[in-house]
C-alpha positions as a Markdown table, in Angstrom:
| # | Residue | x | y | z |
|---|---|---|---|---|
| 1 | Met | -42.4 | 4.1 | -21.5 |
| 2 | Asn | -40.7 | 5.4 | -18.4 |
| 3 | Asp | -40.0 | 9.1 | -18.5 |
| 4 | Arg | -38.8 | 9.4 | -14.9 |
| 5 | Asp | -36.8 | 12.6 | -14.1 |
| 6 | Ser | -38.1 | 14.3 | -17.2 |
| 7 | Ser | -41.1 | 16.2 | -15.7 |
| 8 | Ser | -40.2 | 19.5 | -17.4 |
| 9 | Ala | -40.5 | 17.8 | -20.8 |
| 10 | Ala | -43.9 | 16.4 | -19.9 |
| 11 | Thr | -45.1 | 19.8 | -18.6 |
| 12 | Ala | -44.0 | 21.7 | -21.7 |
| 13 | Ala | -45.7 | 19.2 | -24.0 |
| 14 | Ala | -48.8 | 18.7 | -22.0 |
| 15 | Ala | -51.1 | 19.7 | -24.9 |
| 16 | Thr | -49.6 | 17.1 | -27.2 |
| 17 | Thr | -48.6 | 13.4 | -26.9 |
| 18 | Pro | -45.6 | 12.4 | -28.9 |
| 19 | Leu | -46.1 | 9.0 | -30.5 |
| 20 | Phe | -43.1 | 7.4 | -28.8 |
| 21 | Ala | -44.0 | 8.8 | -25.4 |
| 22 | Leu | -46.5 | 5.9 | -25.4 |
| 23 | Thr | -45.6 | 2.2 | -25.4 |
| 24 | Leu | -46.6 | 0.4 | -28.5 |
| 25 | Ala | -49.6 | -1.1 | -26.6 |
| 26 | Glu | -50.6 | 2.3 | -25.3 |
| 27 | Ala | -50.4 | 3.8 | -28.7 |
| 28 | Glu | -52.5 | 1.0 | -30.2 |
| 29 | Ala | -55.2 | 1.5 | -27.6 |
| 30 | Arg | -55.2 | 5.2 | -28.1 |
| 31 | Val | -55.5 | 5.0 | -31.9 |
| 32 | Ala | -58.2 | 2.2 | -31.6 |
| 33 | Glu | -60.3 | 4.8 | -29.7 |
| 34 | Leu | -59.9 | 7.0 | -32.8 |
| 35 | Gly | -61.0 | 4.4 | -35.3 |
| 36 | Gly | -57.6 | 2.9 | -36.2 |
| 37 | Arg | -56.0 | -0.5 | -35.8 |
| 38 | Ala | -52.7 | -1.8 | -34.4 |
| 39 | Val | -51.4 | -2.1 | -38.0 |
| 40 | His | -51.8 | 1.6 | -38.5 |
| 41 | Val | -49.9 | 2.5 | -35.4 |
| 42 | Arg | -47.1 | 0.2 | -36.3 |
| 43 | Ala | -46.9 | 1.7 | -39.8 |
| 44 | Leu | -46.7 | 5.2 | -38.4 |
| 45 | Arg | -43.9 | 4.3 | -35.9 |
| 46 | Arg | -42.0 | 2.4 | -38.6 |
| 47 | Ala | -42.3 | 5.5 | -40.9 |
| 48 | Ala | -40.5 | 7.6 | -38.2 |
| 49 | Leu | -37.8 | 5.1 | -37.2 |
| 50 | Arg | -37.1 | 3.4 | -40.5 |
| 51 | Arg | -37.9 | 6.2 | -43.0 |
| 52 | Gly | -37.3 | 9.4 | -41.0 |
| 53 | Ala | -40.8 | 10.7 | -41.1 |
| 54 | Arg | -41.2 | 13.9 | -39.0 |
| 55 | Glu | -44.9 | 14.3 | -39.4 |
| 56 | Leu | -47.7 | 11.8 | -38.9 |
| 57 | Gly | -48.6 | 10.2 | -42.3 |
| 58 | Glu | -45.2 | 10.9 | -44.0 |
| 59 | Ala | -43.1 | 8.3 | -45.6 |
| 60 | Leu | -45.6 | 5.4 | -45.2 |
| 61 | Glu | -44.5 | 2.1 | -46.7 |
| 62 | Thr | -46.0 | 1.1 | -50.1 |
| 63 | Gly | -49.4 | -0.5 | -49.6 |
| 64 | Val | -50.1 | 1.1 | -46.3 |
| 65 | Ala | -53.4 | 3.0 | -46.3 |
| 66 | Leu | -54.8 | 4.7 | -43.3 |
| 67 | Pro | -58.6 | 5.0 | -42.8 |
| 68 | Ala | -60.1 | 8.3 | -44.0 |
| 69 | Gly | -59.9 | 10.9 | -41.3 |
| 70 | Leu | -57.7 | 9.0 | -39.0 |
| 71 | Leu | -54.8 | 11.4 | -39.2 |
| 72 | Ala | -57.1 | 14.4 | -38.6 |
| 73 | Arg | -58.6 | 12.7 | -35.5 |
| 74 | Met | -55.1 | 11.8 | -34.2 |
| 75 | Arg | -53.9 | 15.4 | -34.6 |
| 76 | Ala | -57.1 | 16.7 | -33.0 |
| 77 | Ala | -56.4 | 14.3 | -30.0 |
| 78 | Gly | -53.0 | 15.9 | -29.6 |
| 79 | Leu | -50.9 | 13.0 | -31.1 |
| 80 | Val | -47.7 | 14.1 | -32.8 |
| 81 | Ala | -44.9 | 12.3 | -34.5 |
| 82 | Ser | -42.2 | 14.0 | -32.5 |
| 83 | Ser | -41.8 | 16.4 | -29.6 |
| 84 | Ser | -38.5 | 17.7 | -30.9 |
| 85 | His | -37.4 | 19.3 | -34.2 |
| 86 | Pro | -34.2 | 20.1 | -35.9 |
| 87 | Val | -33.1 | 23.8 | -35.5 |
| 88 | Ala | -29.5 | 23.4 | -36.8 |
| 89 | Ser | -27.5 | 21.2 | -39.1 |
| 90 | Ala | -23.8 | 21.3 | -39.2 |
| 91 | Pro | -22.2 | 19.1 | -41.9 |
| 92 | Ala | -18.5 | 18.5 | -42.1 |
| 93 | Gly | -16.2 | 17.7 | -45.0 |
| 94 | Asp | -15.6 | 14.1 | -43.7 |
| 95 | Gly | -19.3 | 13.2 | -44.1 |
| 96 | Ser | -20.4 | 13.6 | -40.5 |
| 97 | Gln | -23.4 | 15.8 | -39.7 |
| 98 | Lys | -24.4 | 17.2 | -36.4 |
| 99 | Leu | -28.1 | 18.0 | -35.7 |
| 100 | Gly | -29.2 | 20.5 | -33.1 |
| 101 | Leu | -32.6 | 19.4 | -31.8 |
| 102 | Arg | -35.0 | 21.8 | -30.0 |
| 103 | Leu | -37.0 | 20.0 | -27.3 |
| 104 | Ala | -40.6 | 20.8 | -26.1 |
| 105 | Asp | -39.3 | 22.9 | -23.2 |
| 106 | Gly | -37.0 | 25.0 | -25.4 |
| 107 | Arg | -33.8 | 23.2 | -24.4 |
| 108 | Thr | -31.4 | 21.8 | -27.0 |
| 109 | Val | -29.6 | 18.6 | -27.5 |
| 110 | Glu | -27.4 | 17.2 | -30.2 |
| 111 | Cys | -27.0 | 14.0 | -32.2 |
| 112 | Val | -24.4 | 13.3 | -34.8 |
| 113 | Val | -24.8 | 11.2 | -37.9 |
| 114 | Leu | -21.4 | 9.6 | -38.7 |
| 115 | Pro | -20.4 | 8.4 | -42.2 |
| 116 | Ala | -20.6 | 4.8 | -43.2 |
| 117 | Glu | -17.9 | 2.5 | -41.9 |
| 118 | Lys | -18.0 | -1.0 | -43.3 |
| 119 | Gly | -21.1 | 0.2 | -45.1 |
| 120 | Leu | -23.0 | 1.1 | -42.0 |
| 121 | His | -23.9 | 4.7 | -40.9 |
| 122 | Ser | -23.9 | 5.4 | -37.2 |
| 123 | Val | -25.6 | 7.9 | -35.0 |
| 124 | Cys | -24.3 | 9.3 | -31.7 |
| 125 | Val | -27.2 | 10.3 | -29.4 |
| 126 | Ser | -27.5 | 12.2 | -26.2 |
| 127 | Ser | -29.0 | 11.0 | -22.9 |
| 128 | Gln | -29.3 | 14.2 | -20.9 |
| 129 | Val | -29.6 | 18.0 | -21.3 |
| 130 | Gly | -26.2 | 19.0 | -20.0 |
| 131 | Cys | -24.0 | 16.6 | -18.0 |
| 132 | Pro | -23.3 | 16.2 | -14.3 |
| 133 | Val | -19.9 | 14.5 | -14.6 |
| 134 | Gly | -17.9 | 17.8 | -15.2 |
| 135 | Cys | -15.0 | 16.6 | -17.3 |
| 136 | Pro | -12.9 | 19.8 | -17.7 |
| 137 | Phe | -12.0 | 19.0 | -21.3 |
| 138 | Cys | -15.6 | 18.4 | -22.5 |
| 139 | Ala | -18.2 | 21.0 | -23.6 |
| 140 | Ser | -21.1 | 18.8 | -22.6 |
| 141 | Gly | -20.8 | 19.6 | -18.9 |
| 142 | Val | -20.6 | 23.4 | -19.2 |
| 143 | Gly | -23.5 | 24.6 | -17.0 |
| 144 | Gly | -23.9 | 21.2 | -15.4 |
| 145 | Leu | -27.0 | 19.0 | -15.6 |
| 146 | Val | -30.3 | 20.5 | -16.5 |
| 147 | Arg | -32.4 | 17.3 | -16.7 |
| 148 | Asn | -32.6 | 13.8 | -18.0 |
| 149 | Leu | -34.0 | 13.2 | -21.4 |
| 150 | Ala | -37.3 | 11.3 | -21.5 |
| 151 | Ala | -37.2 | 8.0 | -23.3 |
| 152 | His | -39.1 | 9.3 | -26.2 |
| 153 | Glu | -36.7 | 12.2 | -26.6 |
| 154 | Ile | -33.9 | 9.7 | -27.0 |
| 155 | Val | -35.9 | 7.6 | -29.5 |
| 156 | Glu | -36.7 | 10.7 | -31.5 |
| 157 | Gln | -33.0 | 11.3 | -32.1 |
| 158 | Phe | -32.9 | 8.0 | -34.0 |
| 159 | Ala | -35.8 | 9.1 | -36.1 |
| 160 | His | -34.2 | 12.5 | -36.9 |
| 161 | Ala | -30.9 | 10.7 | -37.8 |
| 162 | Arg | -32.7 | 8.3 | -40.1 |
| 163 | Ala | -34.0 | 11.3 | -42.0 |
| 164 | Val | -30.4 | 12.1 | -42.8 |
| 165 | Ala | -28.9 | 8.6 | -43.4 |
| 166 | Asp | -29.7 | 4.9 | -43.3 |
| 167 | Val | -28.4 | 4.5 | -39.7 |
| 168 | Arg | -27.6 | 1.0 | -38.7 |
| 169 | Arg | -25.5 | 1.5 | -35.6 |
| 170 | Ala | -25.6 | 3.8 | -32.6 |
| 171 | Val | -23.6 | 5.0 | -29.6 |
| 172 | Val | -25.1 | 6.6 | -26.6 |
| 173 | Met | -22.0 | 8.8 | -26.4 |
| 174 | Gly | -23.4 | 12.3 | -26.8 |
| 175 | Ile | -24.3 | 14.8 | -24.2 |
| 176 | Gly | -24.9 | 13.3 | -20.7 |
| 177 | Glu | -24.0 | 10.2 | -18.7 |
| 178 | Pro | -26.3 | 7.4 | -19.9 |
| 179 | Leu | -26.1 | 5.3 | -16.8 |
| 180 | Leu | -27.4 | 8.1 | -14.6 |
| 181 | Asn | -30.5 | 8.0 | -16.8 |
| 182 | Phe | -30.6 | 4.3 | -16.8 |
| 183 | Glu | -34.3 | 3.6 | -17.1 |
| 184 | Asn | -35.0 | 6.0 | -19.9 |
| 185 | Val | -31.9 | 5.0 | -21.9 |
| 186 | Val | -32.7 | 1.3 | -21.7 |
| 187 | Ala | -36.4 | 1.9 | -22.5 |
| 188 | Ala | -35.4 | 3.9 | -25.6 |
| 189 | Leu | -32.9 | 1.3 | -26.8 |
| 190 | Asp | -35.5 | -1.4 | -26.3 |
| 191 | Val | -37.8 | 0.5 | -28.7 |
| 192 | Val | -35.0 | 0.9 | -31.2 |
| 193 | Val | -34.3 | -2.8 | -31.2 |
| 194 | Ala | -37.9 | -3.9 | -31.4 |
| 195 | Glu | -39.2 | -1.3 | -33.9 |
| 196 | Met | -36.3 | 0.1 | -35.8 |
| 197 | Gly | -34.7 | -3.3 | -36.2 |
| 198 | Leu | -31.2 | -2.5 | -35.0 |
| 199 | Ala | -29.4 | -5.4 | -33.3 |
| 200 | Pro | -28.6 | -4.8 | -29.6 |
| 201 | Thr | -25.0 | -5.5 | -30.2 |
| 202 | Arg | -24.9 | -2.6 | -32.6 |
| 203 | Leu | -26.0 | -0.2 | -29.8 |
| 204 | Val | -23.2 | 0.9 | -27.5 |
| 205 | Ile | -23.7 | 2.7 | -24.2 |
| 206 | Ser | -20.8 | 4.9 | -23.1 |
| 207 | Ser | -20.3 | 5.6 | -19.5 |
| 208 | Val | -17.6 | 6.9 | -17.1 |
| 209 | Gly | -18.2 | 3.6 | -15.4 |
| 210 | Phe | -20.2 | 3.8 | -12.1 |
| 211 | Pro | -19.5 | 0.2 | -11.0 |
| 212 | Glu | -22.9 | -0.7 | -9.5 |
| 213 | Arg | -24.6 | 0.7 | -12.7 |
| 214 | Val | -22.3 | -1.2 | -15.0 |
| 215 | Arg | -23.2 | -4.4 | -13.0 |
| 216 | Arg | -26.9 | -3.5 | -13.2 |
| 217 | Leu | -26.6 | -3.2 | -17.0 |
| 218 | Ala | -25.0 | -6.7 | -17.1 |
| 219 | Ala | -27.7 | -8.1 | -14.9 |
| 220 | Ser | -30.5 | -6.7 | -17.2 |
| 221 | Gly | -29.8 | -9.4 | -19.7 |
| 222 | Arg | -29.6 | -7.0 | -22.6 |
| 223 | Arg | -26.8 | -7.4 | -25.1 |
| 224 | Phe | -26.0 | -3.7 | -25.7 |
| 225 | Gly | -22.3 | -2.9 | -26.1 |
| 226 | Leu | -20.4 | -1.1 | -23.4 |
| 227 | Ala | -17.8 | 1.6 | -23.7 |
| 228 | Ile | -16.0 | 3.0 | -20.6 |
| 229 | Ser | -14.6 | 6.5 | -20.7 |
| 230 | Leu | -11.4 | 5.9 | -18.8 |
| 231 | His | -9.0 | 8.7 | -19.8 |
| 232 | Ala | -6.5 | 8.0 | -17.0 |
| 233 | Val | -5.0 | 5.0 | -15.2 |
| 234 | Gly | -4.2 | 6.6 | -11.9 |
| 235 | Asp | -6.8 | 7.6 | -9.4 |
| 236 | Asp | -5.6 | 11.1 | -8.8 |
| 237 | Leu | -5.5 | 12.1 | -12.5 |
| 238 | Arg | -8.8 | 10.4 | -13.2 |
| 239 | Glu | -10.5 | 12.4 | -10.4 |
| 240 | Arg | -9.2 | 15.6 | -12.0 |
| 241 | Leu | -10.3 | 14.6 | -15.5 |
| 242 | Val | -13.6 | 12.9 | -14.4 |
| 243 | Pro | -14.6 | 14.8 | -11.2 |
| 244 | Met | -17.8 | 12.8 | -10.5 |
| 245 | Met | -15.7 | 9.7 | -10.0 |
| 246 | Lys | -13.9 | 11.0 | -7.0 |
| 247 | Gly | -13.6 | 8.2 | -4.5 |
| 248 | Val | -14.2 | 5.5 | -7.1 |
| 249 | Pro | -10.8 | 3.7 | -7.8 |
| 250 | Val | -10.0 | 2.9 | -11.4 |
| 251 | Arg | -9.5 | -0.7 | -10.4 |
| 252 | Asp | -13.2 | -0.9 | -9.3 |
| 253 | Val | -14.4 | 0.6 | -12.6 |
| 254 | Val | -12.3 | -2.0 | -14.5 |
| 255 | Ala | -13.5 | -4.8 | -12.3 |
| 256 | Ala | -17.1 | -3.9 | -13.1 |
| 257 | Ala | -16.3 | -3.8 | -16.8 |
| 258 | Arg | -14.7 | -7.3 | -16.5 |
| 259 | Ala | -17.8 | -8.6 | -14.7 |
| 260 | Trp | -20.0 | -7.1 | -17.6 |
| 261 | Ala | -17.8 | -8.9 | -20.1 |
| 262 | Glu | -18.1 | -12.2 | -18.3 |
| 263 | Ala | -21.9 | -11.9 | -18.0 |
| 264 | Thr | -22.6 | -10.8 | -21.5 |
| 265 | Arg | -19.7 | -12.4 | -23.4 |
| 266 | Gly | -19.1 | -9.0 | -24.9 |
| 267 | Arg | -16.0 | -7.0 | -25.4 |
| 268 | Val | -15.5 | -3.8 | -23.5 |
| 269 | Gln | -14.4 | -0.7 | -25.3 |
| 270 | Phe | -12.2 | 1.6 | -23.3 |
| 271 | Glu | -12.1 | 5.2 | -24.4 |
| 272 | Tyr | -9.0 | 7.3 | -23.7 |
| 273 | Val | -9.1 | 10.9 | -24.8 |
| 274 | Val | -5.5 | 12.0 | -25.3 |
| 275 | Leu | -4.6 | 15.4 | -23.9 |
| 276 | Ala | -1.1 | 16.8 | -24.7 |
| 277 | Gly | 1.1 | 16.8 | -21.7 |
| 278 | Val | -1.6 | 15.4 | -19.4 |
| 279 | Asn | -2.2 | 11.7 | -20.0 |
| 280 | Asp | -0.1 | 11.0 | -23.1 |
| 281 | Asp | 3.0 | 9.3 | -21.6 |
| 282 | Leu | 3.9 | 5.8 | -22.6 |
| 283 | Ala | 4.1 | 4.7 | -18.9 |
| 284 | Ala | 0.4 | 5.2 | -18.7 |
| 285 | Val | -0.1 | 2.7 | -21.5 |
| 286 | Asp | 2.0 | 0.1 | -19.5 |
| 287 | Glu | -0.4 | 0.5 | -16.6 |
| 288 | Leu | -3.4 | 0.4 | -18.9 |
| 289 | Ala | -2.2 | -3.0 | -20.2 |
| 290 | Arg | -2.0 | -4.3 | -16.6 |
| 291 | Leu | -5.5 | -3.0 | -15.8 |
| 292 | Val | -7.5 | -4.2 | -18.9 |
| 293 | Gly | -5.4 | -7.1 | -20.2 |
| 294 | Gly | -6.8 | -10.6 | -19.6 |
| 295 | Phe | -10.4 | -10.1 | -20.6 |
| 296 | Pro | -12.2 | -9.2 | -23.9 |
| 297 | Ser | -11.5 | -5.5 | -24.4 |
| 298 | Tyr | -10.0 | -2.9 | -26.7 |
| 299 | Val | -8.7 | 0.6 | -26.3 |
| 300 | Asn | -9.7 | 3.6 | -28.5 |
| 301 | Phe | -7.2 | 6.4 | -28.3 |
| 302 | Ile | -9.0 | 9.6 | -29.2 |
| 303 | Pro | -7.1 | 12.8 | -29.9 |
| 304 | Trp | -8.8 | 15.6 | -28.0 |
| 305 | Asn | -11.2 | 17.8 | -30.1 |
| 306 | Arg | -10.3 | 21.4 | -29.4 |
| 307 | Val | -13.0 | 23.3 | -27.4 |
| 308 | Glu | -12.9 | 27.1 | -27.2 |
| 309 | Gly | -12.0 | 28.4 | -23.8 |
| 310 | Met | -10.6 | 25.1 | -22.4 |
| 311 | Asp | -7.0 | 25.0 | -21.3 |
| 312 | Phe | -5.9 | 21.8 | -23.1 |
| 313 | Ala | -4.2 | 21.0 | -26.3 |
| 314 | Pro | -4.6 | 18.2 | -28.8 |
| 315 | Pro | -1.7 | 15.7 | -29.0 |
| 316 | Asp | 0.7 | 15.5 | -31.8 |
| 317 | Glu | -0.2 | 12.8 | -34.3 |
| 318 | Ala | 3.2 | 11.1 | -33.7 |
| 319 | Arg | 2.4 | 10.8 | -30.0 |
| 320 | Val | -1.0 | 9.1 | -30.7 |
| 321 | Val | 0.7 | 6.7 | -33.1 |
| 322 | Ala | 3.3 | 5.9 | -30.4 |
| 323 | Leu | 0.6 | 5.2 | -27.8 |
| 324 | Val | -1.3 | 2.9 | -30.1 |
| 325 | Arg | 2.0 | 1.1 | -31.1 |
| 326 | Arg | 3.0 | 0.6 | -27.4 |
| 327 | Ala | -0.5 | -0.7 | -26.5 |
| 328 | Arg | -0.3 | -3.3 | -29.3 |
| 329 | Glu | 3.2 | -4.3 | -28.3 |
| 330 | Leu | 1.8 | -5.1 | -24.8 |
| 331 | Gly | -0.9 | -7.3 | -26.3 |
| 332 | Leu | -3.9 | -4.9 | -26.3 |
| 333 | Val | -6.2 | -4.4 | -29.2 |
| 334 | Ala | -5.8 | -0.7 | -29.8 |
| 335 | Thr | -7.0 | 1.8 | -32.3 |
| 336 | Arg | -6.8 | 5.5 | -33.0 |
| 337 | Arg | -10.3 | 6.8 | -33.5 |
| 338 | Arg | -10.9 | 8.9 | -36.5 |
| 339 | Thr | -11.5 | 12.5 | -35.5 |
| 340 | Leu | -14.8 | 13.2 | -37.3 |
| 341 | Gly | -16.7 | 16.4 | -37.6 |
| 342 | Asp | -14.2 | 18.9 | -36.2 |
| 343 | Ala | -15.4 | 21.5 | -38.8 |
| 344 | Ala | -19.0 | 20.8 | -37.7 |
| 345 | Ala | -18.2 | 21.3 | -34.0 |
| 346 | Ala | -18.9 | 17.6 | -33.5 |
| 347 | Ala | -17.2 | 17.2 | -30.2 |
| 348 | Cys | -19.9 | 16.7 | -27.5 |
| 349 | Gly | -21.7 | 19.9 | -26.5 |
| 350 | Gln | -20.2 | 22.4 | -28.9 |
| 351 | Leu | -23.2 | 22.9 | -31.1 |
| 352 | Arg | -25.5 | 23.1 | -28.1 |
| 353 | Arg | -23.3 | 25.8 | -26.6 |
| 354 | Gly | -23.7 | 27.8 | -29.9 |
| 355 | Leu | -27.4 | 27.4 | -30.0 |
| 356 | Glu | -28.2 | 28.1 | -26.4 |
| 357 | Gly | -25.4 | 30.6 | -25.9 |
| 358 | Ala | -25.3 | 31.9 | -22.4 |
| 359 | Arg | -28.2 | 29.7 | -21.4 |
| 360 | Ala | -26.0 | 26.6 | -21.8 |
| 361 | Ala | -23.7 | 28.1 | -19.1 |
| 362 | Glu | -26.4 | 29.0 | -16.6 |
| 363 | Pro | -26.3 | 27.3 | -13.2 |
| 364 | Pro | -28.0 | 24.0 | -13.7 |
| 365 | Arg | -31.7 | 23.6 | -12.8 |
| 366 | Val | -32.1 | 19.9 | -12.2 |
| 367 | Thr | -35.5 | 18.4 | -12.1 |
| 368 | Ser | -35.5 | 15.3 | -9.8 |
| 369 | Pro | -31.7 | 15.1 | -10.0 |
| 370 | Pro | -30.2 | 11.6 | -10.3 |
| 371 | Ser | -28.5 | 10.7 | -7.0 |
| 372 | Arg | -24.8 | 10.3 | -7.3 |
| 373 | Pro | -23.8 | 6.7 | -7.0 |
| 374 | Arg | -21.9 | 6.2 | -3.8 |
| 375 | Pro | -18.3 | 5.1 | -4.0 |
| 376 | Pro | -17.8 | 1.5 | -3.0 |
| 377 | Ser | -16.9 | 1.0 | 0.6 |
């Protein structure tokens, strides 16, 4: 499993080897040296991903028996079920629950278990510690990017979520920009598909839409869903709201999304966080329809979740209703996303800010920072 750009995680956990830091084949070989078999490794990994086991040997399926002494030998060899552990849980009255997870290097990330919709619980997972994109309305980017998450640290979020609920869908929409940690995100989702049993179409990667990376995702042949965090239809406003996309025209982002839809036969989800007095005029919806009409897509209008210290305001409900209505009149498939977990500080990055305090606002210390994709010529 590729843990590129995550050297600090590897260094901090040098004395132990998390089970999902190894590919399945590597784990089978390691356990074979300790007197186990492939079936035992698969049972241990299933226990984590499908039953939420947080320690080796917990929650094994009925009928699974491990050889005497195997767990002790695995522990002595430094194998552990997970390199991360929950340090906070913030439930909300709407049924959502945010988990604060402490990583091996002492940093913190979040994942959020969302209540069942159509009978299916979902989890929102993070892809980086901090975020380099710098959206001024989002708590995730306070302090900038610290580092990429290793692939196993992403997989472990699914295991921790499964301990809370029977998760059947996921969005990589938490802290971080997933397509700037492409290899590790894709490697993690491959494990989730193969070993947790989730369908790739029920796993959605959310990105601000670097065009060449969206096209790379399309070319990978994987059928993960795609969400584009658009938030504005004009280049000037989008550069203010999504600073890392300066020099990347909105039309190029939409063109890459269209190419993804054509290659995968999927439907692009466009995210539009609504900020009162900033991007909530009906004329923006008219331009949005011109941009994203004509290929399989839909628009989620998301009322902004208030973040302490940020100079924005949530929109009136009537304004959000008007935006959705106008989009539908223009032929778009449009929805108003439910605002979940406000009482649990479920907007991206809020729980992490509380857990890390001033540390979350430190100047970023990036290990092998991802290069910023160049704007198209």
